[in-house]
N, C-alpha and C positions, 0 to 999 in steps of 0.2 A: 472561445475555447471549446473546439471542438468533444475534450470529454464533458466539460462542464454540458454541452449541449445532448451529446449521449445518455448522463446518467440522468435528464430531465426528461429524455423522452422514454427513459430505461421503464418496464414499466415494475420493476421491483426492483427502486433508486436505493434503497435503505440495507437491499441485503448486496448489494453489488459496493456501496462504499464499505461496510462493514466486514468486507473479503477483501478487497484494497488497504485498508484499517490492517487489518490482522496479517496480510502479506509483508504490508511493507514496517510492520512492527516485528515481524519476524526477521527480515534484512536486517534491520538496526541492531537487533541484540545478538546477530550473529556476527556483525562487524567488529562490534564489542568486545568478543567473545576470541574475536580474531582479528588483530590489532595486525596492519600491515605493518612488515620487518619486525617485527618483535616488538617493538617498541609500545 
């Protein structure tokens, strides 16, 4: 897993993980607010 290796070698992995979680959380909320095909 290249992504996992990058996280482990990153000098600030916690900050990177927090940013990734925040971004994915925002994307999920956006999808819930705007369901495809109005369903």
